[in-house]
Each structure stands twice: as structure tokens, then as C-alpha cells.
C-alpha positions, 0 to 999 in steps of 0.5 A: 767707565767709573774712570771717566764718570769720575773724572767728569765728576770731578771736572763738576764740581772744580766748574762748579767749584770755580765760579764760587772761589770767583765769589768770594775773590771778587768779594772779597778785592771790594771789601778791602778798597777803600772807603768814598762815600758823598760829603754831609753838610748836616756832620759838618755842622755837627761836628764842626770840623771841616770838610779835610777833618773826615775826607783825604780831599779836601773840598769833601768827599770821597775817600775818608781817612783816618778820623773819617771811619772811626765817625762813620763806624761808631754811630756818626756820634761828636766826639766820636767814642772809644770802641769799648764804648761804642761796642756796649752802646750798639749792643744796648741799641742794638737790644733797646731796637730790637725789642722796638720792632718786634712791638710794632710788628707784635700790635699792627698784626694785631691791626691789620688781623681784625682789619683785613682776617675778621672785621673792627664791626666784629668786637664793636660789643666792646674790644676784650680785655686782654686785647687792651692790655695785649694794645698797651702793653705793645704801644708802652716798650715802643714810647720807651725803645723809641725814647732810647733810640732819638737820644741814642740817634739825634745829637741835637734836636737841630736836627729833627728838622735838619736832617733827613733822618730828623725829619723823617722822625718827626714826620713819623712821632707826630703820626705816632701819637695821633693813633696813642691819642686814639688809643686812649679815646678807644680804651678810656671812652669809647669801649665804657659804652661798648660794652655798657652797651652790650650789658658784658653780655650777648643782648637778649633777644627783643620781643618788642619795637616800641614809637616814642609814643608808646614809650611814653605809656610805661612811665609806672601810672594806670598799672604799666609797667616801667620802661626807660629808653638807652641809646634805642634800648627798652629797659624794663626798670618795673623792678627797680626800688630808685624807679617806683614812682616812675621818676629816679632823682626827679628828674629822671622819667620812664617811658623817656629816651635817657641816652643823651642825659644818663652822660651826663650822669655821675654814674652814666647806664652802668646799673640798666645792666641788671635789668632785660632789654624787652625792646628796640624805639624806633626812630625816626624814620621808624627803623630801628636801630642795628647795632652799626647806628650805635653813635659809639659803635660809628666813631669806633668805626672811624677810628678803627679804621685811621689807625690802620692808615696811621700804621701804613703810615708809619711804615710808608717811612721807616721803607724811607729811612733805609731806602 
């Protein structure tokens, strides 16, 4: 019994191994076959060489000669770099390319997580500083590594419009510039206003809803308080020494909605952060403005989802490169 089982086991191993040996042999045959490749007119333009300079067939296409093989394996650079120089170039490009992909994955992962797992509304009160630093670190790495990789890949600016790689790179770079403009707008314009709107802290419980007529009665007269509204939020400025007369610098009057006026002010809304929010101002339709009605929050949501579409479009460009 034991002998029969042993023979059967050896036979099973041989049958399985034979497929492995067959696969290795077949791969080796294809590995050492001469390389055939289609001719690329843009390479002839780039090198200013005739077709027979890289192909055995003078008409172009087919099997490469030694020059064509070196041109193909050394990054399609002309003049063809020496083997040692090419190895160093490849190591550097590999390192920079890895950094580029790592930063892209990190940034895209954060974008997808916020949009698909959480929601952009979770940061309507202002983006945390840590997330801003994280995003801009990824952007700086992407810009610096992307410039190097583009220079290493392209031999001239003309290739941006004369080759498929260059055309896709041009589209991809344009999409990235749109994302960069959007990130700058959010970081330096929208985010500070979102934080001021929230006062840097969770809003205090709303005690009262004011109409515009009611708000106008709180102008520091007849013993009443000094209230102003900014983007629908009503602040109590009764304790401010700069509003004792019911007006500030003879320009802003209490009892008014001052959101638009403060946009033009040199100090903006920041001085109001230390004063309590005591209520909200109803809109013309009579509805109290909620968080989603704050104009910068709406703009932030539009830019957030636009960035998601731009990021997915860039991924599609990379797919066109590879497949």
C-alpha cells in the first residue's frame, strides 16, 4: 500500500510540475525572441533619424536593430544615454515617480474619504488646520515631482501637442491647475470666512429669531442693547467700547445687517468673534438662515464636488496613459 501511495504521489507531483516547467519554457522562448515593434513617426521627428536607424527593415516597423533596442530600453532619449548614466537616471526617476504616486494616492484618498464616506458638510464650519497642512504638503510634492517627471519624459515642448503622451499630459496638467486654483480659493478666501462664521467654536444655542424691523430697534437708544447682524447671525455688542454710541467709526450703524459691509472692511469679521451670538435674523421670506444658506458654505460645497470630478478625470487620464 505504501509503495503504491508513494508512486501515486510522485506521479501527481510530476504532473503538476510539468505544467510549471512548460510555462517557464514557453516564457523563456518568448523572452529571447527578437523584439518587434510598430514604427512611431514622432520618434523619427524627435531623433531626426531615418527609419533604418532603429529598424532592420528600411521601411520602418518590425524588428529593432541594436540602436533601436537601446533607444527603446533607455527611455526613448536622443542622443541615447550611456548604460551607466541611464541606470542613475532610472533610479532617480523611479524614486521621484514613487513620491509622485504616493502623494497623489494620499490626496485622492483624502478627497474620496471626505466626499464618499463622510460629507463635505462636516467641514462647513471651517477646515481643520491639520487637514490643510496635509493637503498642501501633497500638492507641493505633486507639483515638484510632476515638473521633474515631465522634463525627464519630454524632449521638447513640441511633444505636448505632437505626441499622445504629451496631449494627455497637457490635459492632466490643466485639470490639476484647476484643482490648485480651487484649493487656493478654499484655503485663503473661503476657509477663514467659514471659521469666522462659526466663531471658531460651536455656535451658542439660538435664543431669539429677529426680523429686520426688530433688529433696527436695538441700536443703543432708549436703553436698549446694541445688536448687529452678520450673515444672519445677530451679535450683542452692548459691551463694546467702540459701539457705545450705536455706531462704529461713523460708518457702521447698529441694528443693521453688516455682512456685505464687513467684506470691504480691513479687519473683516474677526473682531466679532469675542462677542456672543444671541440669535438669527430672518431672511426676506421669513426663514431663518441655516448653515447651508451661508453663501461661502454653498460655494465651498460647489468647489468640493467639482474637485471630486476633477480628481476622477485625472485618474482617467492616467488610465489612458497605461491602457
